[in-house]
N, C-alpha and C positions, 0 to 999 in steps of 0.2 A: 353713561360714562364707560361702563364695562364693555358694552357692545362696541363703542368706538375704539377702545383699546384693543379688543380682539380683532377687529377689522384691520386696524393698522398693523397688528402683529402678523396677520396672514399675508398682507401686502408686502411687508418687509421680508418675510420668509421667502415668498415667491421671487422677489427681486434678487435675493441672495443665492437661492439654489438653482436659478436658471430657468424658471418656468416661462419667463418673458424673453427667451432668446439665447441665454447662455448655454443651455443644454443640461443634460443629466448624465450621471455615470452609467455607462452601459455594462451590464453584467450578463455573461452568457454561461450557462451551466448545463450539465447533463442530468437527466432524471435520475434520482437516487443520490445525487451529491448533497453535501451540506454546504451552505454559503453563509459567510459572516459579513454583514454590512457595517462598516466602521464609521463611528462618529468623528474620529480624529481629535477627540478631546479626552481629558481626564476629569471626571465629575468631582466636585468638592461637596456634593450632597446638598447643594443649594439650588442647582438647576432643576428645571422641570423638563424632562426629556420624554418625548412622545413619538411613537411610530404609528404610521397609518399605511394601510394597504387599500388602494382604490377607495379612499375617503372613509375607510372604516378603521377606527383606532384598535390596534392589536397589541400594543405593549406600551408601558410607561414606567419611568422612574421619577418619583417625587420625594425628595429628601433621601432618607436611607431605606425607603421601601421601593420594591419594584413589583410590577404585575405584568403578566402576559394574558392575552385574550381578555381584555377588559370590556370589550363591546359584546352585546348579546349576539350580534351577527357572527362574531368570531367564536363564541362559546357554544352556541346552540344551532340547531338547524343543520347547516352543512358541516359543522364541526371541522372547518377547513384546516386549522392549525393545531388542533388539540394535541398536546404533548410534544409538539415539534418546534416550539419557540423557546429561546433562551436569551436572557439579557445579562450583559456583563456589568457587575456592580461598579466597577472602576471607570469604565468608559461609556457605558450605555449602549455599546454595540449590540446589534441584534443578529442572532444565529438562527437560521431556518434549517432544520435537519430533515434529511430524506425528502428533498424537494420533489414535487411532481408537476405535471404539465399544467394543472389548473392554478398553480402558484405564480404564473407569469404575470407581469404588469408593473405598475409604478408603486414603489415603496417610498414614503415620504417621512423624513426625519425633521422634527421640530425641537429646537433647544431654546428654552426661554429662561433667562436669568434676570436678576434685578437691573443689570447694567446693559444687557444686550439681548438681541434676538437673532437666531441664525437657523439654518436648516440645510438639508440636502434632499435630492431626489435620485433614486436608483431605478433604472429601467431594467428589470430582470426578465431575460428570455430563457425558457427551459426547453431543451431538445429532448424529445421522447426517445426512450430506449425500451426495447421489449423486455417483458418480465424475465424471459429466459436469459437475456443478456445481462440484466441486473444481477441475477443470481448465479451468473457463470463463475465456475471455479476451474482454473486451468490445472489440468492433471499432468503430472510428469512421473516417470518411473525410470530408475537407474539400477544397475547392479552394484552391490556392495563393493566399495573401494573406488568406484568411479567418481568423477566430478560432475556437478550439475549447476546450471545458471538459471536463476529465476528472474526473468526480464519483463518489466512492466511495459516495454515498448513506448517510452516517452522520452522527450528531451528535457532534461532538468535545467531550470534557471538557477542562478546563484541564490536567489531569495526563497526558493522552494525548500520545503522541509519534507524529508522522507523517513518513515519509521517502519522497521521490519519487526514483526512479532511471530514467534513460534509457539503455538498452543497458548496464546495470550500472554506470553512472556516477551518483553522487549529485548531483542538480541542485537539490533544495529540501528543506527540513525545517522542522517546527514543533515546538518544545519549550517547553511552558508558554505564556507570552505572547510568546516570542521566535520569530522566523522567520529563516531564512537562505536565500538564493537564489543559486545558482551560485557556490559557494565554490571549485570546481575551475576551473583555467585553461581547460581544454578546454570546460567548460560556459559560461564567460563569453564565449568566442569564438562559440559556436554560438547561445546564447539571449540575448545581451546585451539587457537591458531589455525582453524579450518574455514574461517569466513573471510570474504573479501568483498568490498563495495566498489562499484563503479560510480564515480562522482558525476559523470555526464548523464548517465541514464538511470542511476539509482538501483541498477540490477545487483542481485546478491549471488555470489558464487560460493558453493560449498564443496570443499575438496575432501577426498578420502571418505566418502559417505559411509555411514554405518546404518544398521537396521534401526537403531534408536532415533535416527533423523527423520523417520517417516512421520507424517502428520500434516497439519494445516499451517501454512505460512501466510500471514496477512501483511500487506503493504498499505500503510496509510500515507497518502500524499497530500500535502497542503501547498496549494499554489497561491502565493501572496501577491497582492496588488496594493497600491498605496491607499485605496479606499475600500477594498473588499478582499476576502480570501475564500478559496474554494477547497473543500476537503473531499477527496475521492479515495475509495478503498478498492484494492484488488486482492484476490485470494488465489493461492496455489495449493494444490494437494500433492504432496510428494510421497512416492512409494519407493523404498529402497529394497530391492529384491535380494534376499539372502541366498547365497550360493549353496548353502547346506553343508559346507565343509569349512572347518576352522583353518586358520593359517598353518597350524602344525600338521593337520591332515594333508593339506595341499603339498606341503614340503615333503612329507613322507611319500606321497604318491610320485612326486618328481624324482626323488632318490630311487624308488623302486623301478621306475621306468628306465632311468639311466643305467642301473645295474643290469636290468633285463637286456637292454640293447647291447651293453658291453659283453654279456654272456653269449648272446647270439653271434656277435662279431668274432669272439674268441673261438667258438665252436666252428664257425665257418672257416676260419684260418687254419685250424687243426685239420679239418677235413680236407681242405685244399692241399696242404703240405703232404698229408698222408697219401693222397691220390697221386701226387707227383713222384714221390720217392719210393713207393712200393713197387718192386720188380714184377714184371708180367710173367707169369708161369707159362712156359711153352709146352705143348703136347709132343711127346717123344714116342715114336712107334718102334718096337723091338721085333725084329723078324728072325725067326729061328732058321738057321742055315742047315 
């Protein structure tokens, strides 16, 4: 009886998730990204939610308990997903962190409850990126007082979320049509009125840079789709070069230069006038008669 029920369950799941012609959700990611495969439901802790990768069970929620890497093939041997899987307690959605090229393939979702059986299939393709590219940090340097723009070089969709961090402190974010800058007290003190976000690209502009602005800036980008989301991170290392002179010292130098130029001009004028108005002494010869 149990065997018959399980067989019917599998058939119904396949019919529902498109194995027999409807198709699967196509997910394309870059190596190093994190991807979340959405169930599209909110569990009431009565469903049995199971995730499979190439017919190997890798995660499940049963009641109020959840497990990842439940299969020996997942836990041992290749240790394919060790420490990289996360299940959402509320939805049963599966997140694969730091995805790599061997993680490509079919991910199957099965949701079994007392009243219904459903499922999905995600066809995940992973595009390889060199290790140097994955660890790439864009470096920028500006002189103190100049403006600088940190540009991720992407076109942002309204559903995408972008969050900027400076030394692991959230300093700006764009969610939908809304944006927030410096919600943290420490951020307000450091960047007060000096940050600006571009809603189309997510780029961050810093005006009137200071030496204390030097450090690592991290952009976390979340590209949302109806059935999955992709998280990508870009890093920027900013160096603000100190001119070595305070604003007071610069002002003093400017004043000194102006005074020097004025003195030179005055001296030149005096010399010129003296040369014009001084009579030329003539030589007079006296002859004794």
